N, C-alpha and C positions, 0 to 999 in steps of 0.2 A: 454449398461449404467443402471447403478440403478438408481432409481427416484431421489434422493439427487443429482446426477449429474448431471441432469435432470433440476431441479429446479435451481443450481447454474449457469450453462451457460444459462439459461431464463435471470437471473437477470443481470450477466454479457452482454447480447445483447437490455437489456432494455437501449434504450437511455437518458431514463429518470432519470437510477441509475449508469451507468455506460459511462466513458469516451475514448476515444483512449489516449493513451500515446506509448510514447519511451523510453524501459528499457534499459539505457545504465549500464551494468558489468562494475563496477570499475568509471562507469563516463565514461567513452570512447569508442570514435569509435561512427559507425552508429545505433547504439542500433538495439533495435527488437522492433515491433508494439505489444501492448495487450493493450486487454480492463481491465479499473482501475475503483476503487471505492474509492470514497474519502468519510473521514468522519474526520471532527473537531473538536474535542469534547473537553469542557473544562477537566481538570486533576488536583481534587487535591493533594494538594502535605506540609504535614504535616513537623513541624516544632519547634518541642519542645510541647508548646501549644499553636503556632501560627497558620494558615493556611493560604498557598497560592493557589492560583488557577489559573494556568495556560495553554495556549492553548494551544494544541496537533493537529498537523496530520496524519492523519491514512490511510494509504494507503492499499484496498486488490486487488491481482491480482491470478488469476488462474493457479495452480501449474504445467498447463498441459500449461498454456505461458511461465512462469517465472519459470524452473523445482530448483533455487538455490540462490536468491537474500540475496545479504551481506550487511553490514554495509559500506557505501561507495558508495552502485551503486546508481544511480540518473536516475530521471523519471521524463521528460518533458511532462506534458500538457497542453497544448492550449498552449504556450509559454510562461509558468510560470515551471521552473526545481528545484527539488527536489530531498531532500538528504536521502536517508536512516543511519538515527544517530543509531541505535541497533538493536540488533540482531534481525530480521523477525521469527515470529511461527508462525505455523500454527493451521488450524481447529481441532477440534477433529477428522471431519473426513477425515482429509489430504487431502481436494480439492482447500481452500485458503489460501493461506499468506496473513499475516499481516504485515506489516512494517512501524513505528514509520519515520516519515519524516520531513525533515524541510529543510526552506532554507537555501544554502551553503552561508558561512560569505565570 
């Protein structure tokens, strides 16, 4: 394990940063346990000369725990369910997936 993987594991083990979650591929089944880090930054979207600020939810999960997340997967965190709504992206070191999510309709 290199220093970056060890640092990533330490972040996901930190109870102040990460939380336990249940990841369900396709939103069905019993799911698998994973540690996730959630972020809720505002996103600025332009409409012509105007701008709108939209709330977003980003969920980070280690690739070692969820190898291929996909749009339509669900994540349950402390009895709150989120659905992955866009194609997940990997960080430059290919250690962590970032998934845009929202509450299912």
